[in-house]
CHARMM-style PDB file with segment names, atoms N, HN, CA, C and O in Angstrom:
ATOM      1  N   MET     1       1.356 -37.610   7.450  1.00  0.00      PROA
ATOM      2  CA  MET     1       0.294 -36.757   6.885  1.00  0.00      PROA
ATOM      3  C   MET     1      -0.093 -35.649   7.870  1.00  0.00      PROA
ATOM      4  O   MET     1      -0.151 -35.869   9.080  1.00  0.00      PROA
ATOM      5  N   PHE     2      -0.352 -34.478   7.338  1.00  0.00      PROA
ATOM      6  HN  PHE     2      -0.305 -34.300   6.355  1.00  0.00      PROA
ATOM      7  CA  PHE     2      -0.829 -33.386   8.175  1.00  0.00      PROA
ATOM      8  C   PHE     2      -2.321 -33.566   8.438  1.00  0.00      PROA
ATOM      9  O   PHE     2      -3.064 -34.063   7.592  1.00  0.00      PROA
ATOM     10  N   ASN     3      -2.740 -33.148   9.638  1.00  0.00      PROA
ATOM     11  HN  ASN     3      -2.137 -32.745  10.325  1.00  0.00      PROA
ATOM     12  CA  ASN     3      -4.183 -33.094   9.867  1.00  0.00      PROA
ATOM     13  C   ASN     3      -4.662 -31.676   9.640  1.00  0.00      PROA
ATOM     14  O   ASN     3      -3.848 -30.764   9.498  1.00  0.00      PROA
ATOM     15  N   GLY     4      -5.968 -31.474   9.603  1.00  0.00      PROA
ATOM     16  HN  GLY     4      -6.629 -32.215   9.718  1.00  0.00      PROA
ATOM     17  CA  GLY     4      -6.542 -30.175   9.252  1.00  0.00      PROA
ATOM     18  C   GLY     4      -6.102 -29.046  10.169  1.00  0.00      PROA
ATOM     19  O   GLY     4      -5.869 -27.926   9.715  1.00  0.00      PROA
ATOM     20  N   LYS     5      -5.985 -29.343  11.479  1.00  0.00      PROA
ATOM     21  HN  LYS     5      -6.174 -30.253  11.848  1.00  0.00      PROA
ATOM     22  CA  LYS     5      -5.659 -28.289  12.440  1.00  0.00      PROA
ATOM     23  C   LYS     5      -4.286 -27.700  12.186  1.00  0.00      PROA
ATOM     24  O   LYS     5      -4.097 -26.488  12.289  1.00  0.00      PROA
ATOM     25  N   VAL     6      -3.329 -28.550  11.855  1.00  0.00      PROA
ATOM     26  HN  VAL     6      -3.483 -29.534  11.771  1.00  0.00      PROA
ATOM     27  CA  VAL     6      -1.969 -28.071  11.598  1.00  0.00      PROA
ATOM     28  C   VAL     6      -1.952 -27.155  10.382  1.00  0.00      PROA
ATOM     29  O   VAL     6      -1.307 -26.107  10.396  1.00  0.00      PROA
ATOM     30  N   ILE     7      -2.662 -27.554   9.331  1.00  0.00      PROA
ATOM     31  HN  ILE     7      -3.186 -28.405   9.319  1.00  0.00      PROA
ATOM     32  CA  ILE     7      -2.712 -26.745   8.100  1.00  0.00      PROA
ATOM     33  C   ILE     7      -3.342 -25.386   8.404  1.00  0.00      PROA
ATOM     34  O   ILE     7      -2.847 -24.358   7.942  1.00  0.00      PROA
ATOM     35  N   VAL     8      -4.425 -25.375   9.176  1.00  0.00      PROA
ATOM     36  HN  VAL     8      -4.827 -26.210   9.551  1.00  0.00      PROA
ATOM     37  CA  VAL     8      -5.093 -24.118   9.527  1.00  0.00      PROA
ATOM     38  C   VAL     8      -4.162 -23.232  10.337  1.00  0.00      PROA
ATOM     39  O   VAL     8      -4.096 -22.025  10.104  1.00  0.00      PROA
ATOM     40  N   LYS     9      -3.440 -23.823  11.290  1.00  0.00      PROA
ATOM     41  HN  LYS     9      -3.495 -24.803  11.479  1.00  0.00      PROA
ATOM     42  CA  LYS     9      -2.509 -23.043  12.115  1.00  0.00      PROA
ATOM     43  C   LYS     9      -1.421 -22.409  11.263  1.00  0.00      PROA
ATOM     44  O   LYS     9      -1.115 -21.227  11.419  1.00  0.00      PROA
ATOM     45  N   ILE    10      -0.839 -23.188  10.367  1.00  0.00      PROA
ATOM     46  HN  ILE    10      -1.087 -24.148  10.240  1.00  0.00      PROA
ATOM     47  CA  ILE    10       0.218 -22.669   9.490  1.00  0.00      PROA
ATOM     48  C   ILE    10      -0.341 -21.569   8.599  1.00  0.00      PROA
ATOM     49  O   ILE    10       0.313 -20.549   8.381  1.00  0.00      PROA
ATOM     50  N   PHE    11      -1.550 -21.774   8.084  1.00  0.00      PROA
ATOM     51  HN  PHE    11      -2.081 -22.602   8.261  1.00  0.00      PROA
ATOM     52  CA  PHE    11      -2.196 -20.803   7.203  1.00  0.00      PROA
ATOM     53  C   PHE    11      -2.423 -19.487   7.941  1.00  0.00      PROA
ATOM     54  O   PHE    11      -2.109 -18.415   7.424  1.00  0.00      PROA
ATOM     55  N   LEU    12      -2.971 -19.574   9.156  1.00  0.00      PROA
ATOM     56  HN  LEU    12      -3.227 -20.445   9.577  1.00  0.00      PROA
ATOM     57  CA  LEU    12      -3.237 -18.371   9.950  1.00  0.00      PROA
ATOM     58  C   LEU    12      -1.937 -17.680  10.315  1.00  0.00      PROA
ATOM     59  O   LEU    12      -1.869 -16.451  10.298  1.00  0.00      PROA
ATOM     60  N   PHE    13      -0.904 -18.443  10.645  1.00  0.00      PROA
ATOM     61  HN  PHE    13      -0.959 -19.442  10.659  1.00  0.00      PROA
ATOM     62  CA  PHE    13       0.383 -17.855  10.987  1.00  0.00      PROA
ATOM     63  C   PHE    13       0.977 -17.116   9.798  1.00  0.00      PROA
ATOM     64  O   PHE    13       1.563 -16.044   9.955  1.00  0.00      PROA
ATOM     65  N   ASN    14       0.825 -17.691   8.602  1.00  0.00      PROA
ATOM     66  HN  ASN    14       0.350 -18.561   8.474  1.00  0.00      PROA
ATOM     67  CA  ASN    14       1.334 -17.032   7.394  1.00  0.00      PROA
ATOM     68  C   ASN    14       0.619 -15.713   7.149  1.00  0.00      PROA
ATOM     69  O   ASN    14       1.257 -14.716   6.811  1.00  0.00      PROA
ATOM     70  N   ILE    15      -0.700 -15.698   7.315  1.00  0.00      PROA
ATOM     71  HN  ILE    15      -1.218 -16.508   7.590  1.00  0.00      PROA
ATOM     72  CA  ILE    15      -1.472 -14.453   7.135  1.00  0.00      PROA
ATOM     73  C   ILE    15      -1.001 -13.407   8.138  1.00  0.00      PROA
ATOM     74  O   ILE    15      -0.795 -12.246   7.785  1.00  0.00      PROA
ATOM     75  N   TYR    16      -0.830 -13.831   9.407  1.00  0.00      PROA
ATOM     76  HN  TYR    16      -0.997 -14.774   9.693  1.00  0.00      PROA
ATOM     77  CA  TYR    16      -0.386 -12.922  10.465  1.00  0.00      PROA
ATOM     78  C   TYR    16       0.992 -12.361  10.140  1.00  0.00      PROA
ATOM     79  O   TYR    16       1.234 -11.164  10.293  1.00  0.00      PROA
ATOM     80  N   PHE    17       1.893 -13.229   9.690  1.00  0.00      PROA
ATOM     81  HN  PHE    17       1.696 -14.201   9.565  1.00  0.00      PROA
ATOM     82  CA  PHE    17       3.260 -12.824   9.361  1.00  0.00      PROA
ATOM     83  C   PHE    17       3.283 -11.835   8.200  1.00  0.00      PROA
ATOM     84  O   PHE    17       3.992 -10.830   8.246  1.00  0.00      PROA
ATOM     85  N   VAL    18       2.506 -12.127   7.162  1.00  0.00      PROA
ATOM     86  HN  VAL    18       1.931 -12.944   7.125  1.00  0.00      PROA
ATOM     87  CA  VAL    18       2.455 -11.252   5.982  1.00  0.00      PROA
ATOM     88  C   VAL    18       1.876  -9.888   6.356  1.00  0.00      PROA
ATOM     89  O   VAL    18       2.361  -8.856   5.892  1.00  0.00      PROA
ATOM     90  N   LYS    19       0.838  -9.887   7.196  1.00  0.00      PROA
ATOM     91  HN  LYS    19       0.444 -10.726   7.573  1.00  0.00      PROA
ATOM     92  CA  LYS    19       0.235  -8.622   7.633  1.00  0.00      PROA
ATOM     93  C   LYS    19       1.247  -7.789   8.399  1.00  0.00      PROA
ATOM     94  O   LYS    19       1.359  -6.584   8.175  1.00  0.00      PROA
ATOM     95  N   ASN    20       1.992  -8.429   9.309  1.00  0.00      PROA
ATOM     96  HN  ASN    20       1.901  -9.408   9.491  1.00  0.00      PROA
ATOM     97  CA  ASN    20       3.010  -7.711  10.079  1.00  0.00      PROA
ATOM     98  C   ASN    20       4.084  -7.151   9.166  1.00  0.00      PROA
ATOM     99  O   ASN    20       4.524  -6.013   9.333  1.00  0.00      PROA
ATOM    100  N   LEU    21       4.505  -7.958   8.198  1.00  0.00      PROA
ATOM    101  HN  LEU    21       4.148  -8.882   8.063  1.00  0.00      PROA
ATOM    102  CA  LEU    21       5.539  -7.537   7.257  1.00  0.00      PROA
ATOM    103  C   LEU    21       5.052  -6.334   6.451  1.00  0.00      PROA
ATOM    104  O   LEU    21       5.797  -5.376   6.245  1.00  0.00      PROA
ATOM    105  N   ALA    22       3.814  -6.388   6.003  1.00  0.00      PROA
ATOM    106  HN  ALA    22       3.209  -7.166   6.171  1.00  0.00      PROA
ATOM    107  CA  ALA    22       3.252  -5.300   5.206  1.00  0.00      PROA
ATOM    108  C   ALA    22       3.147  -4.016   6.024  1.00  0.00      PROA
ATOM    109  O   ALA    22       3.491  -2.937   5.540  1.00  0.00      PROA
ATOM    110  N   SER    23       2.670  -4.134   7.272  1.00  0.00      PROA
ATOM    111  HN  SER    23       2.392  -5.010   7.665  1.00  0.00      PROA
ATOM    112  CA  SER    23       2.532  -2.935   8.103  1.00  0.00      PROA
ATOM    113  C   SER    23       3.906  -2.358   8.434  1.00  0.00      PROA
ATOM    114  O   SER    23       4.073  -1.139   8.484  1.00  0.00      PROA
ATOM    115  N   MET    24       4.885  -3.226   8.660  1.00  0.00      PROA
ATOM    116  HN  MET    24       4.749  -4.216   8.619  1.00  0.00      PROA
ATOM    117  CA  MET    24       6.248  -2.770   8.938  1.00  0.00      PROA
ATOM    118  C   MET    24       6.797  -2.034   7.717  1.00  0.00      PROA
ATOM    119  O   MET    24       7.431  -0.987   7.852  1.00  0.00      PROA
ATOM    120  N   PHE    25       6.554  -2.582   6.525  1.00  0.00      PROA
ATOM    121  HN  PHE    25       6.039  -3.433   6.415  1.00  0.00      PROA
ATOM    122  CA  PHE    25       7.028  -1.975   5.283  1.00  0.00      PROA
ATOM    123  C   PHE    25       6.384  -0.608   5.082  1.00  0.00      PROA
ATOM    124  O   PHE    25       7.059   0.353   4.714  1.00  0.00      PROA
ATOM    125  N   HSD    26       5.079  -0.522   5.323  1.00  0.00      PROA
ATOM    126  HN  HSD    26       4.530  -1.303   5.621  1.00  0.00      PROA
ATOM    127  CA  HSD    26       4.372   0.753   5.174  1.00  0.00      PROA
ATOM    128  C   HSD    26       4.900   1.770   6.181  1.00  0.00      PROA
ATOM    129  O   HSD    26       5.015   2.956   5.872  1.00  0.00      PROA
ATOM    130  N   PHE    27       5.218   1.305   7.374  1.00  0.00      PROA
ATOM    131  HN  PHE    27       5.125   0.341   7.625  1.00  0.00      PROA
ATOM    132  CA  PHE    27       5.725   2.195   8.415  1.00  0.00      PROA
ATOM    133  C   PHE    27       7.061   2.791   7.999  1.00  0.00      PROA
ATOM    134  O   PHE    27       7.270   3.997   8.132  1.00  0.00      PROA
ATOM    135  N   THR    28       7.969   1.955   7.494  1.00  0.00      PROA
ATOM    136  HN  THR    28       7.799   0.976   7.386  1.00  0.00      PROA
ATOM    137  CA  THR    28       9.277   2.453   7.067  1.00  0.00      PROA
ATOM    138  C   THR    28       9.121   3.347   5.847  1.00  0.00      PROA
ATOM    139  O   THR    28       9.847   4.330   5.700  1.00  0.00      PROA
ATOM    140  N   LEU    29       8.176   3.012   4.971  1.00  0.00      PROA
ATOM    141  HN  LEU    29       7.587   2.214   5.091  1.00  0.00      PROA
ATOM    142  CA  LEU    29       7.918   3.814   3.777  1.00  0.00      PROA
ATOM    143  C   LEU    29       7.431   5.211   4.184  1.00  0.00      PROA
ATOM    144  O   LEU    29       7.882   6.218   3.638  1.00  0.00      PROA
ATOM    145  N   ASP    30       6.512   5.257   5.145  1.00  0.00      PROA
ATOM    146  HN  ASP    30       6.146   4.439   5.589  1.00  0.00      PROA
ATOM    147  CA  ASP    30       6.001   6.546   5.623  1.00  0.00      PROA
ATOM    148  C   ASP    30       7.125   7.358   6.264  1.00  0.00      PROA
ATOM    149  O   ASP    30       7.191   8.576   6.093  1.00  0.00      PROA
ATOM    150  N   LYS    31       8.008   6.683   6.999  1.00  0.00      PROA
ATOM    151  HN  LYS    31       7.954   5.694   7.137  1.00  0.00      PROA
ATOM    152  CA  LYS    31       9.128   7.382   7.631  1.00  0.00      PROA
ATOM    153  C   LYS    31      10.060   7.963   6.577  1.00  0.00      PROA
ATOM    154  O   LYS    31      10.542   9.086   6.721  1.00  0.00      PROA
ATOM    155  N   GLU    32      10.312   7.206   5.525  1.00  0.00      PROA
ATOM    156  HN  GLU    32       9.920   6.294   5.407  1.00  0.00      PROA
ATOM    157  CA  GLU    32      11.180   7.671   4.440  1.00  0.00      PROA
ATOM    158  C   GLU    32      10.587   8.908   3.773  1.00  0.00      PROA
ATOM    159  O   GLU    32      11.294   9.883   3.519  1.00  0.00      PROA
ATOM    160  N   VAL    33       9.290   8.863   3.494  1.00  0.00      PROA
ATOM    161  HN  VAL    33       8.716   8.071   3.701  1.00  0.00      PROA
ATOM    162  CA  VAL    33       8.608   9.983   2.839  1.00  0.00      PROA
ATOM    163  C   VAL    33       8.622  11.205   3.757  1.00  0.00      PROA
ATOM    164  O   VAL    33       8.846  12.328   3.303  1.00  0.00      PROA
ATOM    165  N   ALA    34       8.381  10.978   5.058  1.00  0.00      PROA
ATOM    166  HN  ALA    34       8.199  10.067   5.427  1.00  0.00      PROA
ATOM    167  CA  ALA    34       8.357  12.089   6.014  1.00  0.00      PROA
ATOM    168  C   ALA    34       9.764  12.680   6.173  1.00  0.00      PROA
ATOM    169  O   ALA    34       9.917  13.881   6.398  1.00  0.00      PROA
ATOM    170  N   GLY    35      10.787  11.826   6.055  1.00  0.00      PROA
ATOM    171  HN  GLY    35      10.663  10.851   5.873  1.00  0.00      PROA
ATOM    172  CA  GLY    35      12.163  12.289   6.206  1.00  0.00      PROA
ATOM    173  C   GLY    35      12.577  13.223   5.080  1.00  0.00      PROA
ATOM    174  O   GLY    35      13.392  14.123   5.281  1.00  0.00      PROA
ATOM    175  N   LYS    36      12.016  13.008   3.892  1.00  0.00      PROA
ATOM    176  HN  LYS    36      11.354  12.276   3.728  1.00  0.00      PROA
ATOM    177  CA  LYS    36      12.357  13.853   2.743  1.00  0.00      PROA
ATOM    178  C   LYS    36      11.476  15.092   2.733  1.00  0.00      PROA
ATOM    179  OT1 LYS    36      11.604  15.934   1.845  1.00  0.00      PROA
TER     180      LYS     36
END
């Protein structure tokens, strides 16, 4: 069984990962738009 701390850590890591992915995507999107 998982304890609460592990679930919170995984949850926070997922939020951090998704935020990084989104900012990376926006960055490449802005570069594409600027390139055209």
